[in-house]
C-alpha positions in Angstrom: 41.7 -57.8 -35.3 43.7 -60.9 -35.0 43.4 -61.5 -31.2 42.2 -64.8 -29.7 41.5 -65.8 -26.1 44.2 -68.0 -24.7 46.5 -67.7 -27.8 49.7 -65.7 -27.8 50.1 -63.4 -30.8 52.8 -60.9 -31.2 52.2 -60.3 -35.0 49.0 -58.2 -35.0 48.3 -54.5 -34.4 46.9 -54.9 -30.8 50.2 -56.4 -29.6 52.3 -54.0 -27.5 54.0 -56.4 -25.0 52.0 -54.7 -22.3 48.6 -55.2 -20.5 45.8 -52.8 -21.4 42.0 -52.6 -21.5 40.0 -52.5 -24.7 36.6 -50.8 -24.8 34.9 -54.0 -25.9 32.5 -55.3 -23.2 32.3 -59.0 -22.4 29.3 -58.9 -20.1 27.7 -57.0 -17.2 26.5 -58.6 -14.0 25.3 -57.7 -10.6 27.6 -58.5 -7.7 25.3 -58.6 -4.6 28.0 -57.2 -2.3 29.5 -54.6 -4.7 26.7 -53.7 -7.1 27.0 -53.5 -10.9 30.2 -54.9 -12.4 31.4 -54.7 -16.0 33.7 -57.3 -17.5 35.6 -56.2 -20.6 38.3 -57.6 -22.8 41.9 -56.8 -22.1 45.1 -57.7 -24.0 47.8 -59.3 -21.9 51.6 -59.0 -22.5 51.7 -62.0 -24.8 49.1 -60.4 -27.1 46.3 -62.9 -26.0 42.8 -61.6 -25.3 41.0 -62.4 -22.1 38.2 -60.8 -20.1 38.3 -59.6 -16.5 36.4 -57.3 -14.2 37.3 -53.6 -14.7 38.4 -53.2 -11.1 41.5 -55.4 -11.8 44.7 -53.2 -12.0 45.6 -52.9 -15.7 47.6 -49.8 -16.3 46.0 -48.4 -19.5 43.3 -48.5 -22.2 43.5 -48.3 -25.9 40.2 -47.3 -27.4 39.3 -48.5 -30.9 36.9 -47.1 -33.5 35.7 -48.8 -36.6 35.6 -46.9 -39.9 33.9 -47.5 -43.2 36.1 -48.9 -45.9 35.6 -45.7 -47.9 37.3 -43.6 -45.2 40.3 -41.6 -46.3 43.0 -39.8 -44.3 44.8 -36.7 -45.5 47.6 -34.7 -43.9 50.5 -32.4 -44.8 53.6 -34.6 -45.4 55.9 -31.8 -44.6 54.8 -31.5 -41.0 54.5 -33.8 -38.0 51.3 -35.8 -38.4 48.5 -36.1 -35.8 49.3 -33.0 -33.8 47.0 -30.2 -32.8 48.5 -27.9 -35.5 48.5 -30.6 -38.2 45.7 -33.1 -37.4 44.6 -36.0 -39.5 41.7 -35.1 -41.6 39.2 -38.1 -41.7 36.6 -38.1 -44.5 34.1 -40.7 -45.5 31.9 -40.9 -48.5 
């Protein structure tokens, strides 16, 4: 997606100038005092990727899904897009 650990990047689609979690795991481990821990990737304000334990206080998450190249989106151009009354229609062949 254009993100690299330790490299600022404000020119790709994950950049928002804010901190947030991704849904991509980095690793799982057992912390003897606290039990199971998950470490996931987060994007920091500069657009750089890093990984940190999920108990760290990041104010949001931006889930990402991957779609096949043959996926198409359709919608009514005369109405607001992506609403409950005019949702995106996602189709794949």
